[in-house]
HTML snippet that shows the backbone in 3Dmol.js (N, CA, C, O; Angstrom):
<script src="https://3Dmol.org/build/3Dmol-min.js"></script>
<div id="view" style="width:600px;height:400px;position:relative"></div>
<script>
const pdb = `
ATOM      1  N   MET A   1      30.974  12.660 -68.947  1.00  0.00           N
ATOM      2  CA  MET A   1      30.696  12.881 -67.546  1.00  0.00           C
ATOM      3  C   MET A   1      30.615  11.516 -66.850  1.00  0.00           C
ATOM      4  O   MET A   1      29.865  10.641 -67.283  1.00  0.00           O
ATOM      5  N   THR A   2      31.358  11.344 -65.811  1.00  0.00           N
ATOM      6  CA  THR A   2      31.344  10.080 -65.077  1.00  0.00           C
ATOM      7  C   THR A   2      30.573  10.261 -63.782  1.00  0.00           C
ATOM      8  O   THR A   2      30.578  11.325 -63.163  1.00  0.00           O
ATOM      9  N   HIS A   3      29.932   9.215 -63.413  1.00  0.00           N
ATOM     10  CA  HIS A   3      29.168   9.226 -62.159  1.00  0.00           C
ATOM     11  C   HIS A   3      29.887   8.335 -61.153  1.00  0.00           C
ATOM     12  O   HIS A   3      30.335   7.237 -61.482  1.00  0.00           O
ATOM     13  N   THR A   4      29.987   8.818 -59.949  1.00  0.00           N
ATOM     14  CA  THR A   4      30.597   7.995 -58.911  1.00  0.00           C
ATOM     15  C   THR A   4      29.495   7.346 -58.093  1.00  0.00           C
ATOM     16  O   THR A   4      28.460   7.955 -57.820  1.00  0.00           O
ATOM     17  N   LYS A   5      29.728   6.138 -57.717  1.00  0.00           N
ATOM     18  CA  LYS A   5      28.766   5.401 -56.905  1.00  0.00           C
ATOM     19  C   LYS A   5      29.054   5.692 -55.439  1.00  0.00           C
ATOM     20  O   LYS A   5      30.163   5.475 -54.949  1.00  0.00           O
ATOM     21  N   LYS A   6      28.046   6.179 -54.762  1.00  0.00           N
ATOM     22  CA  LYS A   6      28.207   6.450 -53.332  1.00  0.00           C
ATOM     23  C   LYS A   6      27.666   5.262 -52.554  1.00  0.00           C
ATOM     24  O   LYS A   6      26.517   4.858 -52.729  1.00  0.00           O
ATOM     25  N   GLU A   7      28.494   4.719 -51.712  1.00  0.00           N
ATOM     26  CA  GLU A   7      28.092   3.569 -50.922  1.00  0.00           C
ATOM     27  C   GLU A   7      27.764   4.008 -49.496  1.00  0.00           C
ATOM     28  O   GLU A   7      28.333   4.958 -48.959  1.00  0.00           O
ATOM     29  N   ILE A   8      26.845   3.291 -48.926  1.00  0.00           N
ATOM     30  CA  ILE A   8      26.448   3.566 -47.548  1.00  0.00           C
ATOM     31  C   ILE A   8      27.274   2.663 -46.640  1.00  0.00           C
ATOM     32  O   ILE A   8      27.419   1.469 -46.901  1.00  0.00           O
ATOM     33  N   SER A   9      27.805   3.237 -45.585  1.00  0.00           N
ATOM     34  CA  SER A   9      28.618   2.465 -44.645  1.00  0.00           C
ATOM     35  C   SER A   9      27.750   1.406 -43.962  1.00  0.00           C
ATOM     36  O   SER A   9      26.525   1.527 -43.943  1.00  0.00           O
ATOM     37  N   PRO A  10      28.373   0.379 -43.407  1.00  0.00           N
ATOM     38  CA  PRO A  10      27.597  -0.639 -42.675  1.00  0.00           C
ATOM     39  C   PRO A  10      26.767  -0.030 -41.539  1.00  0.00           C
ATOM     40  O   PRO A  10      25.642  -0.467 -41.294  1.00  0.00           O
ATOM     41  N   ALA A  11      27.309   0.969 -40.848  1.00  0.00           N
ATOM     42  CA  ALA A  11      26.546   1.614 -39.777  1.00  0.00           C
ATOM     43  C   ALA A  11      25.342   2.348 -40.357  1.00  0.00           C
ATOM     44  O   ALA A  11      24.259   2.337 -39.771  1.00  0.00           O
ATOM     45  N   GLY A  12      25.536   2.984 -41.506  1.00  0.00           N
ATOM     46  CA  GLY A  12      24.431   3.669 -42.161  1.00  0.00           C
ATOM     47  C   GLY A  12      23.364   2.700 -42.630  1.00  0.00           C
ATOM     48  O   GLY A  12      22.170   2.980 -42.525  1.00  0.00           O
ATOM     49  N   GLN A  13      23.798   1.552 -43.152  1.00  0.00           N
ATOM     50  CA  GLN A  13      22.849   0.528 -43.568  1.00  0.00           C
ATOM     51  C   GLN A  13      22.053   0.011 -42.376  1.00  0.00           C
ATOM     52  O   GLN A  13      20.844  -0.199 -42.476  1.00  0.00           O
ATOM     53  N   ALA A  14      22.727  -0.192 -41.260  1.00  0.00           N
ATOM     54  CA  ALA A  14      22.040  -0.661 -40.056  1.00  0.00           C
ATOM     55  C   ALA A  14      21.030   0.372 -39.579  1.00  0.00           C
ATOM     56  O   ALA A  14      19.917   0.020 -39.190  1.00  0.00           O
ATOM     57  N   ALA A  15      21.413   1.646 -39.607  1.00  0.00           N
ATOM     58  CA  ALA A  15      20.503   2.710 -39.179  1.00  0.00           C
ATOM     59  C   ALA A  15      19.278   2.773 -40.091  1.00  0.00           C
ATOM     60  O   ALA A  15      18.156   2.935 -39.610  1.00  0.00           O
ATOM     61  N   LEU A  16      19.483   2.647 -41.395  1.00  0.00           N
ATOM     62  CA  LEU A  16      18.354   2.649 -42.321  1.00  0.00           C
ATOM     63  C   LEU A  16      17.456   1.439 -42.095  1.00  0.00           C
ATOM     64  O   LEU A  16      16.232   1.543 -42.186  1.00  0.00           O
ATOM     65  N   GLY A  17      18.059   0.299 -41.802  1.00  0.00           N
ATOM     66  CA  GLY A  17      17.278  -0.894 -41.506  1.00  0.00           C
ATOM     67  C   GLY A  17      16.423  -0.718 -40.262  1.00  0.00           C
ATOM     68  O   GLY A  17      15.255  -1.106 -40.244  1.00  0.00           O
ATOM     69  N   VAL A  18      17.000  -0.137 -39.231  1.00  0.00           N
ATOM     70  CA  VAL A  18      16.258   0.107 -37.985  1.00  0.00           C
ATOM     71  C   VAL A  18      15.127   1.095 -38.239  1.00  0.00           C
ATOM     72  O   VAL A  18      14.010   0.889 -37.764  1.00  0.00           O
ATOM     73  N   LEU A  19      15.402   2.169 -38.985  1.00  0.00           N
ATOM     74  CA  LEU A  19      14.353   3.147 -39.308  1.00  0.00           C
ATOM     75  C   LEU A  19      13.220   2.495 -40.094  1.00  0.00           C
ATOM     76  O   LEU A  19      12.048   2.787 -39.856  1.00  0.00           O
ATOM     77  N   GLY A  20      13.563   1.623 -41.020  1.00  0.00           N
ATOM     78  CA  GLY A  20      12.547   0.916 -41.789  1.00  0.00           C
ATOM     79  C   GLY A  20      11.686   0.028 -40.908  1.00  0.00           C
ATOM     80  O   GLY A  20      10.466  -0.021 -41.068  1.00  0.00           O
ATOM     81  N   LEU A  21      12.320  -0.672 -39.977  1.00  0.00           N
ATOM     82  CA  LEU A  21      11.561  -1.525 -39.057  1.00  0.00           C
ATOM     83  C   LEU A  21      10.648  -0.704 -38.143  1.00  0.00           C
ATOM     84  O   LEU A  21       9.511  -1.097 -37.880  1.00  0.00           O
ATOM     85  N   VAL A  22      11.148   0.432 -37.663  1.00  0.00           N
ATOM     86  CA  VAL A  22      10.343   1.298 -36.795  1.00  0.00           C
ATOM     87  C   VAL A  22       9.141   1.836 -37.568  1.00  0.00           C
ATOM     88  O   VAL A  22       8.028   1.868 -37.044  1.00  0.00           O
ATOM     89  N   GLN A  23       9.362   2.258 -38.811  1.00  0.00           N
ATOM     90  CA  GLN A  23       8.268   2.786 -39.626  1.00  0.00           C
ATOM     91  C   GLN A  23       7.229   1.697 -39.888  1.00  0.00           C
ATOM     92  O   GLN A  23       6.029   1.956 -39.799  1.00  0.00           O
ATOM     93  N   ALA A  24       7.672   0.493 -40.208  1.00  0.00           N
ATOM     94  CA  ALA A  24       6.749  -0.619 -40.457  1.00  0.00           C
ATOM     95  C   ALA A  24       5.965  -0.963 -39.187  1.00  0.00           C
ATOM     96  O   ALA A  24       4.768  -1.242 -39.258  1.00  0.00           O
ATOM     97  N   ALA A  25       6.629  -0.946 -38.032  1.00  0.00           N
ATOM     98  CA  ALA A  25       5.950  -1.226 -36.765  1.00  0.00           C
ATOM     99  C   ALA A  25       4.928  -0.144 -36.444  1.00  0.00           C
ATOM    100  O   ALA A  25       3.842  -0.446 -35.949  1.00  0.00           O
ATOM    101  N   PHE A  26       5.264   1.114 -36.722  1.00  0.00           N
ATOM    102  CA  PHE A  26       4.354   2.246 -36.493  1.00  0.00           C
ATOM    103  C   PHE A  26       3.095   2.076 -37.342  1.00  0.00           C
ATOM    104  O   PHE A  26       1.983   2.262 -36.847  1.00  0.00           O
ATOM    105  N   ALA A  27       3.263   1.725 -38.616  1.00  0.00           N
ATOM    106  CA  ALA A  27       2.118   1.509 -39.499  1.00  0.00           C
ATOM    107  C   ALA A  27       1.310   0.297 -39.026  1.00  0.00           C
ATOM    108  O   ALA A  27       0.081   0.347 -39.003  1.00  0.00           O
ATOM    109  N   PHE A  28       1.990  -0.791 -38.648  1.00  0.00           N
ATOM    110  CA  PHE A  28       1.289  -1.974 -38.152  1.00  0.00           C
ATOM    111  C   PHE A  28       0.437  -1.634 -36.938  1.00  0.00           C
ATOM    112  O   PHE A  28      -0.715  -2.061 -36.851  1.00  0.00           O
ATOM    113  N   LEU A  29       0.990  -0.870 -35.999  1.00  0.00           N
ATOM    114  CA  LEU A  29       0.235  -0.493 -34.804  1.00  0.00           C
ATOM    115  C   LEU A  29      -0.979   0.359 -35.150  1.00  0.00           C
ATOM    116  O   LEU A  29      -2.040   0.207 -34.543  1.00  0.00           O
ATOM    117  N   ALA A  30      -0.828   1.247 -36.116  1.00  0.00           N
ATOM    118  CA  ALA A  30      -1.962   2.076 -36.538  1.00  0.00           C
ATOM    119  C   ALA A  30      -3.047   1.199 -37.164  1.00  0.00           C
ATOM    120  O   ALA A  30      -4.227   1.373 -36.861  1.00  0.00           O
ATOM    121  N   PHE A  31      -2.659   0.250 -38.040  1.00  0.00           N
ATOM    122  CA  PHE A  31      -3.638  -0.654 -38.645  1.00  0.00           C
ATOM    123  C   PHE A  31      -4.301  -1.535 -37.586  1.00  0.00           C
ATOM    124  O   PHE A  31      -5.512  -1.754 -37.623  1.00  0.00           O
ATOM    125  N   TRP A  32      -3.505  -2.035 -36.647  1.00  0.00           N
ATOM    126  CA  TRP A  32      -4.059  -2.891 -35.602  1.00  0.00           C
ATOM    127  C   TRP A  32      -5.070  -2.108 -34.764  1.00  0.00           C
ATOM    128  O   TRP A  32      -6.153  -2.608 -34.461  1.00  0.00           O
ATOM    129  N   ASP A  33      -4.708  -0.877 -34.392  1.00  0.00           N
ATOM    130  CA  ASP A  33      -5.611  -0.055 -33.595  1.00  0.00           C
ATOM    131  C   ASP A  33      -6.889   0.253 -34.377  1.00  0.00           C
ATOM    132  O   ASP A  33      -7.986   0.181 -33.823  1.00  0.00           O
ATOM    133  N   LEU A  34      -6.753   0.591 -35.648  1.00  0.00           N
ATOM    134  CA  LEU A  34      -7.909   0.889 -36.485  1.00  0.00           C
ATOM    135  C   LEU A  34      -8.839  -0.314 -36.585  1.00  0.00           C
ATOM    136  O   LEU A  34     -10.059  -0.165 -36.515  1.00  0.00           O
ATOM    137  N   ALA A  35      -8.274  -1.492 -36.747  1.00  0.00           N
ATOM    138  CA  ALA A  35      -9.078  -2.703 -36.884  1.00  0.00           C
ATOM    139  C   ALA A  35      -9.814  -3.062 -35.594  1.00  0.00           C
ATOM    140  O   ALA A  35     -10.906  -3.628 -35.642  1.00  0.00           O
ATOM    141  N   HIS A  36      -9.226  -2.740 -34.447  1.00  0.00           N
ATOM    142  CA  HIS A  36      -9.815  -3.134 -33.173  1.00  0.00           C
ATOM    143  C   HIS A  36     -10.620  -2.024 -32.499  1.00  0.00           C
ATOM    144  O   HIS A  36     -11.253  -2.255 -31.468  1.00  0.00           O
ATOM    145  N   ARG A  37     -10.600  -0.854 -33.059  1.00  0.00           N
ATOM    146  CA  ARG A  37     -11.305   0.273 -32.452  1.00  0.00           C
ATOM    147  C   ARG A  37     -12.717   0.372 -33.024  1.00  0.00           C
ATOM    148  O   ARG A  37     -12.925   0.158 -34.218  1.00  0.00           O
ATOM    149  N   ASN A  38     -13.682   0.695 -32.168  1.00  0.00           N
ATOM    150  CA  ASN A  38     -15.067   0.896 -32.568  1.00  0.00           C
ATOM    151  C   ASN A  38     -15.138   2.084 -33.534  1.00  0.00           C
ATOM    152  O   ASN A  38     -14.437   3.078 -33.346  1.00  0.00           O
ATOM    153  N   ALA A  39     -15.981   1.984 -34.565  1.00  0.00           N
ATOM    154  CA  ALA A  39     -16.095   3.044 -35.570  1.00  0.00           C
ATOM    155  C   ALA A  39     -16.493   4.384 -34.956  1.00  0.00           C
ATOM    156  O   ALA A  39     -16.126   5.433 -35.484  1.00  0.00           O
ATOM    157  N   ALA A  40     -17.234   4.366 -33.853  1.00  0.00           N
ATOM    158  CA  ALA A  40     -17.649   5.614 -33.200  1.00  0.00           C
ATOM    159  C   ALA A  40     -16.467   6.338 -32.562  1.00  0.00           C
ATOM    160  O   ALA A  40     -16.554   7.534 -32.281  1.00  0.00           O
ATOM    161  N   GLU A  41     -15.371   5.630 -32.332  1.00  0.00           N
ATOM    162  CA  GLU A  41     -14.189   6.236 -31.718  1.00  0.00           C
ATOM    163  C   GLU A  41     -13.194   6.767 -32.740  1.00  0.00           C
ATOM    164  O   GLU A  41     -12.148   7.301 -32.370  1.00  0.00           O
ATOM    165  N   VAL A  42     -13.516   6.622 -34.031  1.00  0.00           N
ATOM    166  CA  VAL A  42     -12.614   7.062 -35.099  1.00  0.00           C
ATOM    167  C   VAL A  42     -13.255   8.235 -35.828  1.00  0.00           C
ATOM    168  O   VAL A  42     -14.434   8.196 -36.178  1.00  0.00           O
ATOM    169  N   ARG A  43     -12.467   9.271 -36.052  1.00  0.00           N
ATOM    170  CA  ARG A  43     -12.960  10.415 -36.817  1.00  0.00           C
ATOM    171  C   ARG A  43     -12.959  10.051 -38.295  1.00  0.00           C
ATOM    172  O   ARG A  43     -11.929   9.656 -38.841  1.00  0.00           O
ATOM    173  N   GLY A  44     -14.092  10.181 -38.929  1.00  0.00           N
ATOM    174  CA  GLY A  44     -14.215   9.845 -40.339  1.00  0.00           C
ATOM    175  C   GLY A  44     -14.415   8.359 -40.536  1.00  0.00           C
ATOM    176  O   GLY A  44     -14.285   7.575 -39.596  1.00  0.00           O
ATOM    177  N   PRO A  45     -14.736   7.969 -41.770  1.00  0.00           N
ATOM    178  CA  PRO A  45     -14.942   6.544 -42.057  1.00  0.00           C
ATOM    179  C   PRO A  45     -13.641   5.743 -41.914  1.00  0.00           C
ATOM    180  O   PRO A  45     -12.587   6.157 -42.396  1.00  0.00           O
ATOM    181  N   LYS A  46     -13.736   4.605 -41.252  1.00  0.00           N
ATOM    182  CA  LYS A  46     -12.553   3.767 -41.044  1.00  0.00           C
ATOM    183  C   LYS A  46     -11.871   3.374 -42.357  1.00  0.00           C
ATOM    184  O   LYS A  46     -10.641   3.385 -42.411  1.00  0.00           O
ATOM    185  N   PRO A  47     -12.614   3.023 -43.426  1.00  0.00           N
ATOM    186  CA  PRO A  47     -11.928   2.635 -44.671  1.00  0.00           C
ATOM    187  C   PRO A  47     -11.060   3.749 -45.271  1.00  0.00           C
ATOM    188  O   PRO A  47     -10.096   3.457 -45.979  1.00  0.00           O
ATOM    189  N   LEU A  48     -11.379   5.000 -45.004  1.00  0.00           N
ATOM    190  CA  LEU A  48     -10.562   6.088 -45.538  1.00  0.00           C
ATOM    191  C   LEU A  48      -9.223   6.216 -44.825  1.00  0.00           C
ATOM    192  O   LEU A  48      -8.287   6.800 -45.370  1.00  0.00           O
ATOM    193  N   TRP A  49      -9.122   5.679 -43.618  1.00  0.00           N
ATOM    194  CA  TRP A  49      -7.852   5.735 -42.890  1.00  0.00           C
ATOM    195  C   TRP A  49      -6.843   4.715 -43.421  1.00  0.00           C
ATOM    196  O   TRP A  49      -5.640   4.866 -43.207  1.00  0.00           O
ATOM    197  N   ILE A  50      -7.322   3.685 -44.107  1.00  0.00           N
ATOM    198  CA  ILE A  50      -6.398   2.645 -44.602  1.00  0.00           C
ATOM    199  C   ILE A  50      -5.361   3.221 -45.568  1.00  0.00           C
ATOM    200  O   ILE A  50      -4.166   3.038 -45.336  1.00  0.00           O
ATOM    201  N   PRO A  51      -5.767   3.914 -46.650  1.00  0.00           N
ATOM    202  CA  PRO A  51      -4.729   4.475 -47.522  1.00  0.00           C
ATOM    203  C   PRO A  51      -3.926   5.586 -46.853  1.00  0.00           C
ATOM    204  O   PRO A  51      -2.753   5.784 -47.169  1.00  0.00           O
ATOM    205  N   ALA A  52      -4.558   6.312 -45.926  1.00  0.00           N
ATOM    206  CA  ALA A  52      -3.833   7.385 -45.232  1.00  0.00           C
ATOM    207  C   ALA A  52      -2.690   6.814 -44.395  1.00  0.00           C
ATOM    208  O   ALA A  52      -1.602   7.390 -44.359  1.00  0.00           O
ATOM    209  N   ILE A  53      -2.923   5.701 -43.731  1.00  0.00           N
ATOM    210  CA  ILE A  53      -1.902   5.084 -42.882  1.00  0.00           C
ATOM    211  C   ILE A  53      -0.728   4.585 -43.719  1.00  0.00           C
ATOM    212  O   ILE A  53       0.388   4.471 -43.212  1.00  0.00           O
ATOM    213  N   LEU A  54      -0.966   4.287 -44.994  1.00  0.00           N
ATOM    214  CA  LEU A  54       0.098   3.787 -45.863  1.00  0.00           C
ATOM    215  C   LEU A  54       1.127   4.858 -46.229  1.00  0.00           C
ATOM    216  O   LEU A  54       2.193   4.528 -46.750  1.00  0.00           O
ATOM    217  N   VAL A  55       0.833   6.116 -45.970  1.00  0.00           N
ATOM    218  CA  VAL A  55       1.791   7.184 -46.253  1.00  0.00           C
ATOM    219  C   VAL A  55       2.853   7.162 -45.153  1.00  0.00           C
ATOM    220  O   VAL A  55       2.545   7.372 -43.980  1.00  0.00           O
ATOM    221  N   ASN A  56       4.094   6.908 -45.538  1.00  0.00           N
ATOM    222  CA  ASN A  56       5.180   6.735 -44.561  1.00  0.00           C
ATOM    223  C   ASN A  56       5.200   7.835 -43.512  1.00  0.00           C
ATOM    224  O   ASN A  56       5.117   9.020 -43.836  1.00  0.00           O
ATOM    225  N   TRP A  57       5.307   7.443 -42.287  1.00  0.00           N
ATOM    226  CA  TRP A  57       5.415   8.274 -41.093  1.00  0.00           C
ATOM    227  C   TRP A  57       4.230   9.205 -40.906  1.00  0.00           C
ATOM    228  O   TRP A  57       3.651   9.239 -39.820  1.00  0.00           O
ATOM    229  N   ILE A  58       3.855   9.956 -41.923  1.00  0.00           N
ATOM    230  CA  ILE A  58       2.788  10.954 -41.796  1.00  0.00           C
ATOM    231  C   ILE A  58       1.437  10.293 -41.563  1.00  0.00           C
ATOM    232  O   ILE A  58       0.647  10.768 -40.747  1.00  0.00           O
ATOM    233  N   GLY A  59       1.165   9.204 -42.271  1.00  0.00           N
ATOM    234  CA  GLY A  59      -0.120   8.530 -42.145  1.00  0.00           C
ATOM    235  C   GLY A  59      -0.388   7.987 -40.755  1.00  0.00           C
ATOM    236  O   GLY A  59      -1.400   8.335 -40.147  1.00  0.00           O
ATOM    237  N   PRO A  60       0.502   7.133 -40.232  1.00  0.00           N
ATOM    238  CA  PRO A  60       0.259   6.621 -38.879  1.00  0.00           C
ATOM    239  C   PRO A  60       0.229   7.741 -37.828  1.00  0.00           C
ATOM    240  O   PRO A  60      -0.585   7.706 -36.905  1.00  0.00           O
ATOM    241  N   ALA A  61       1.110   8.725 -37.972  1.00  0.00           N
ATOM    242  CA  ALA A  61       1.118   9.832 -37.010  1.00  0.00           C
ATOM    243  C   ALA A  61      -0.197  10.602 -37.075  1.00  0.00           C
ATOM    244  O   ALA A  61      -0.746  10.976 -36.039  1.00  0.00           O
ATOM    245  N   SER A  62      -0.705  10.842 -38.282  1.00  0.00           N
ATOM    246  CA  SER A  62      -1.978  11.546 -38.438  1.00  0.00           C
ATOM    247  C   SER A  62      -3.114  10.752 -37.807  1.00  0.00           C
ATOM    248  O   SER A  62      -3.987  11.318 -37.150  1.00  0.00           O
ATOM    249  N   TYR A  63      -3.096   9.444 -38.010  1.00  0.00           N
ATOM    250  CA  TYR A  63      -4.146   8.613 -37.415  1.00  0.00           C
ATOM    251  C   TYR A  63      -4.127   8.725 -35.889  1.00  0.00           C
ATOM    252  O   TYR A  63      -5.164   8.955 -35.267  1.00  0.00           O
ATOM    253  N   PHE A  64      -2.954   8.564 -35.295  1.00  0.00           N
ATOM    254  CA  PHE A  64      -2.883   8.619 -33.830  1.00  0.00           C
ATOM    255  C   PHE A  64      -3.165  10.019 -33.286  1.00  0.00           C
ATOM    256  O   PHE A  64      -3.725  10.152 -32.198  1.00  0.00           O
ATOM    257  N   LEU A  65      -2.788  11.059 -34.020  1.00  0.00           N
ATOM    258  CA  LEU A  65      -2.999  12.426 -33.539  1.00  0.00           C
ATOM    259  C   LEU A  65      -4.410  12.951 -33.802  1.00  0.00           C
ATOM    260  O   LEU A  65      -4.989  13.633 -32.957  1.00  0.00           O
ATOM    261  N   PHE A  66      -4.966  12.630 -34.983  1.00  0.00           N
ATOM    262  CA  PHE A  66      -6.232  13.252 -35.390  1.00  0.00           C
ATOM    263  C   PHE A  66      -7.359  12.263 -35.641  1.00  0.00           C
ATOM    264  O   PHE A  66      -8.522  12.667 -35.660  1.00  0.00           O
ATOM    265  N   GLY A  67      -7.063  11.003 -35.832  1.00  0.00           N
ATOM    266  CA  GLY A  67      -8.088  10.038 -36.213  1.00  0.00           C
ATOM    267  C   GLY A  67      -8.836   9.404 -35.061  1.00  0.00           C
ATOM    268  O   GLY A  67      -9.898   8.818 -35.272  1.00  0.00           O
ATOM    269  N   ILE A  68      -8.327   9.500 -33.873  1.00  0.00           N
ATOM    270  CA  ILE A  68      -8.960   8.852 -32.728  1.00  0.00           C
ATOM    271  C   ILE A  68      -9.675   9.915 -31.891  1.00  0.00           C
ATOM    272  O   ILE A  68      -9.095  10.926 -31.494  1.00  0.00           O
ATOM    273  N   ARG A  69     -10.950   9.644 -31.643  1.00  0.00           N
ATOM    274  CA  ARG A  69     -11.713  10.554 -30.765  1.00  0.00           C
ATOM    275  C   ARG A  69     -11.289  10.310 -29.328  1.00  0.00           C
ATOM    276  O   ARG A  69     -11.177   9.167 -28.886  1.00  0.00           O
ATOM    277  N   ARG A  70     -11.060  11.371 -28.622  1.00  0.00           N
ATOM    278  CA  ARG A  70     -10.659  11.257 -27.226  1.00  0.00           C
ATOM    279  C   ARG A  70     -11.713  11.818 -26.319  1.00  0.00           C
ATOM    280  O   ARG A  70     -11.547  11.807 -25.099  1.00  0.00           O
TER     281      ARG A  70
END
`;
const viewer = $3Dmol.createViewer("view");
viewer.addModel(pdb, "pdb");
viewer.setStyle({}, {cartoon: {color: "spectrum"}});
viewer.zoomTo();
viewer.render();
</script>
């Protein structure tokens, strides 16, 4: 059985690179907000949000949607 190597086109590589940068920026913004926000404005203990934010896309989105008291 032979396996063929599937290559990603340059446009696909660029799109993946942009998605990676956006995801990293989203996580950075969540960490920055968590670090600068008063503990009374965050639902749950702030240290528990650190590993949650590390979960790609879901973590930062969860923090912004559910972790901040409004």
